[in-house]
N, C-alpha and C positions, 0 to 999 in steps of 0.2 A: 882792571877792566870790568865793565859792567856785564851782567848776564841776564837774559830774559828767556823765560819759557812761556810760550803762548798757548792758551787753551785752544781747543779745536775751533771755537767760534771766533776768537781773536785771529787765529791763523787764516781762517776763511776770509775775514775782512782784509787782512794784510795782502792776501792773494788778489783780492779785488782791487785794492789800491795799486798794486804792482801792474795789474792788467791795464788800468786806466792811464797810469803814468807812461807805460810803454806804448800804448796805442796813441796817446797824445804826441809823444816824441816821434813816432812813425809818421803820423799825419803832418806834423810840422815839417818834417824832412821831405815827404813825398808829394804833398799836395801844393798847388799854387796858393800863395798867401790869401788871396781873395776868397778862394773856395774854402780854405780852412776856417777863416774868420766867419764866413757866412754859414757854413754847415756843421762844423765840428767843434768850434771853440766852446759854445754854450753847453753842449752835451758833455764834453770832457770836464769843463769847469764844475758843473752841477754834480757830476758823478764823483769827482775827486773831493769836493767839499763834503758830500754825503759820507764818503769813506772816512775822512778826517773826523767828522762828527761822531760816527759810530765807534771809531777807534778811541776817541777821547772818552766816550761814555763807558767803554769797556776797560778803561784804565791802562791802555797801551802807552808806554812812555814815548815822548817825542823823539828820543834818540833812536828808538826802534823804527818809528815811522820814517824818520830821515834816512836810516840805513836802507829801507825798502825803496824809497824814492831814488837814492843815489844808484842803487843796483839797477832799477827798472828803467831809468832814463836812457840807458844804452839798450835800445830795443833789440839789437842784434844779440847781445849777451843774454838778455832776458829770454829770448826765443831759443837759445841754445844751451842754457844751463838751468838746472833745477833750483828753485827758490830755496829749498831745504839746504842744499849744498852751499849756496852762496851766503845765506844768512848764518849758517853754522860757523863759518869763518869769522863772523862778527859776534859770536856767542849768543845768537838768537836761535832758539830751537822750538820745536813743536812738541807739546805734551802728548804722551801716548794715549 
């Protein structure tokens, strides 16, 4: 199994990605479709793309990015569980 230790800068960007993925999932679930498409879609899309670009520049592997996405898509779980704990189960840790 793969293992990855994120630098503080990489970890901060992963947290940003998790936030935007969870917020996007929440808005899709809670807002009427028209309101989401009109007000939230472009903001989420731009922020998520910016996170992907930053993570790519920092050399974060795609499997790590995908693990964060899969965890954060369930916004209820993201709101109730620490990211450190969730990602440690996937061998993704934060450097001290």
